C-alpha positions as CSV (number, residue, x, y, z in Angstrom):
1,X,-6.7,-43.8,51.2
2,X,-8.7,-44.4,48.1
3,X,-10.7,-40.7,48.7
4,X,-7.2,-38.3,49.2
5,X,-6.0,-40.2,46.0
6,X,-8.7,-39.0,44.1
7,X,-9.0,-35.6,46.3
8,X,-5.5,-35.0,44.4
9,X,-6.0,-36.6,40.7
10,X,-8.9,-34.0,40.7
11,X,-6.8,-30.4,42.2
12,X,-4.1,-31.4,39.7
13,X,-6.8,-31.4,36.7
14,X,-8.2,-28.9,38.0
15,X,-4.3,-26.3,38.0
16,X,-3.9,-28.2,34.7
17,X,-6.6,-27.0,33.2
18,X,-6.1,-23.6,34.8
19,X,-2.9,-23.1,32.9
20,X,-2.2,-21.0,29.8
21,X,-1.2,-22.5,26.9
22,X,2.1,-23.5,25.1
23,X,2.6,-22.5,21.8
24,X,4.3,-25.0,19.6
25,X,4.9,-23.6,16.7
26,X,3.1,-20.5,15.3
27,X,2.6,-21.1,11.3
28,X,1.4,-16.9,11.3
29,X,-1.7,-15.4,9.5
30,X,-3.4,-15.4,12.8
31,X,-4.7,-12.5,14.0
32,X,-6.4,-11.2,17.3
33,X,-9.6,-11.8,17.3
34,X,-12.2,-9.5,17.0
35,X,-10.5,-8.1,14.1
36,X,-12.3,-8.5,10.9
37,X,-9.8,-9.2,7.9
38,X,-9.6,-6.9,5.1
39,X,-12.3,-9.5,2.9
40,X,-14.2,-9.7,6.0
41,X,-15.1,-5.5,4.9
42,X,-15.0,-6.0,1.7
43,X,-17.7,-8.6,1.6
44,X,-19.3,-5.9,4.3
45,X,-18.6,-3.7,2.1
46,X,-19.8,-4.5,-0.4
47,X,-22.9,-6.5,1.1
48,X,-23.7,-3.0,2.0
49,X,-23.7,-1.8,-1.5
50,X,-21.3,1.6,-0.2
51,X,-19.8,3.8,-2.7
52,X,-15.8,3.1,-3.2
53,X,-15.4,7.1,-3.0
54,X,-16.7,6.3,0.9
55,X,-14.3,3.5,1.1
56,X,-11.6,5.5,-0.2
57,X,-11.7,8.8,2.2
58,X,-8.3,10.6,3.0
59,X,-8.4,11.9,6.8
60,X,-5.8,14.2,7.2
61,X,-3.3,12.1,9.0
62,X,-2.6,10.6,5.5
63,X,-1.1,14.7,4.4
64,X,1.0,15.7,3.9
65,X,2.9,12.4,2.2
66,X,7.2,13.8,2.0
67,X,9.7,11.2,-0.3
68,X,13.6,13.1,1.3
69,X,15.0,11.3,-1.6
70,X,12.8,11.8,-4.3
71,X,12.1,15.6,-5.7
72,X,10.7,16.4,-9.1
73,X,13.4,16.5,-12.2
74,X,14.1,15.8,-14.9
75,X,16.0,11.7,-15.8
76,X,18.8,12.3,-18.4
77,X,18.6,8.8,-20.1
78,X,16.2,6.4,-19.7
79,X,17.9,3.7,-16.8
80,X,18.2,-0.4,-17.4
81,X,16.9,-1.6,-14.0
82,X,17.1,-5.0,-13.9
83,X,15.1,-5.8,-11.3
84,X,12.3,-9.5,-12.4
85,X,8.9,-9.0,-11.9
86,X,8.0,-5.5,-11.7
87,X,4.0,-4.6,-13.1
88,X,4.9,-1.4,-14.6
89,X,4.0,2.0,-12.9
90,X,4.2,5.5,-12.9
91,X,5.6,8.2,-9.8
92,X,4.5,11.8,-9.7
93,X,4.2,14.7,-7.5
94,X,1.6,17.1,-6.9
95,X,3.2,20.0,-8.8
96,X,2.6,21.6,-11.7
97,X,5.5,19.5,-13.8
98,X,3.6,16.5,-12.7
99,X,0.2,17.5,-13.9
100,X,1.3,18.3,-17.6
101,X,3.8,15.3,-17.7
102,X,0.4,13.0,-16.9
103,X,-2.5,15.2,-19.1
104,X,0.5,14.6,-22.1
105,X,1.2,11.4,-21.3
106,X,-2.6,9.5,-19.5
107,X,-3.3,8.6,-23.4
108,X,0.5,6.8,-24.4
109,X,0.7,5.4,-20.7
110,X,-3.6,3.4,-21.1
111,X,-2.1,2.2,-24.3
112,X,0.3,0.3,-22.9
113,X,-1.3,-0.6,-20.0
114,X,0.0,1.0,-17.6
115,X,-2.9,3.0,-15.5
116,X,-1.8,2.6,-11.4
117,X,0.8,5.0,-10.6
118,X,2.4,6.1,-7.4
119,X,1.3,9.9,-6.2
120,X,3.7,11.4,-3.4
121,X,5.0,15.5,-2.4
122,X,1.5,15.5,-1.5
123,X,1.2,18.6,1.2
124,X,-2.9,18.2,1.4
125,X,-6.3,16.0,0.5
126,X,-7.0,18.9,-2.7
127,X,-3.2,18.2,-3.6
128,X,-4.5,14.9,-4.6
129,X,-7.7,15.9,-5.3
130,X,-6.8,17.9,-8.1
131,X,-3.8,14.9,-9.6
132,X,-6.4,12.8,-9.2
133,X,-8.6,15.0,-11.9
134,X,-6.0,15.8,-14.4
135,X,-4.5,11.6,-13.8
136,X,-8.5,10.7,-14.6
137,X,-8.9,7.3,-15.6
138,X,-6.0,6.1,-14.5
139,X,-4.7,5.5,-10.6
140,X,-3.5,7.3,-8.7
141,X,-2.1,5.8,-5.4
142,X,-0.8,8.0,-2.7
143,X,3.0,6.6,-1.1
144,X,6.1,8.0,-0.3
145,X,8.7,7.2,-2.5
146,X,11.6,6.8,-0.7
147,X,11.8,3.0,-1.2
148,X,11.0,3.3,-4.9
149,X,14.4,5.4,-5.2
150,X,16.6,3.4,-3.2
151,X,15.2,0.9,-5.2
152,X,16.0,2.0,-8.4
153,X,18.5,3.9,-7.3
154,X,16.3,6.9,-8.9
155,X,15.6,9.6,-7.6
156,X,13.7,12.5,-9.6
157,X,9.9,12.4,-11.6
158,X,7.4,12.5,-13.4
159,X,8.8,8.8,-14.5
160,X,7.4,5.1,-16.0
161,X,8.8,2.3,-14.3
162,X,8.8,-0.9,-16.9
163,X,9.4,-4.1,-16.7
164,X,13.1,-2.9,-18.6
165,X,13.9,0.3,-17.8
166,X,13.1,3.9,-16.2
167,X,12.3,6.8,-18.4
168,X,10.2,9.7,-18.5
């Protein structure tokens, strides 16, 4: 009888150890094993001394980057936006008007500490490179700006969004 009870206990234990774990609470911040985090990739790149320009290579799938809610145009007057915690930035497109605007205004933007901008309506990598050269030393990031248009209620660029207002 003792042997049978012992065998039954072993069978029950064996079944329990084969069971999948039950998630009681998921605290987020998890990732599948084997996939490195962004921080891990940055550390690896730094340890390998990979040049930044090699890390920021755009593939063909990034382009064209098109915004359906924003296009080149004139802002009638500055607009107060009332949003809190905004770090100033600028928005432009890959067009001749935006290129002229950034060349004309980049010194003022630098003086004001506005050194990052969003570039939208970019047909290809060549247009991105051309605008990056025109904006240098300011940094451009290719992005669909439809959310910016919705949040700030604006449909034209080139513009600067400061802590208090949107201006051209």
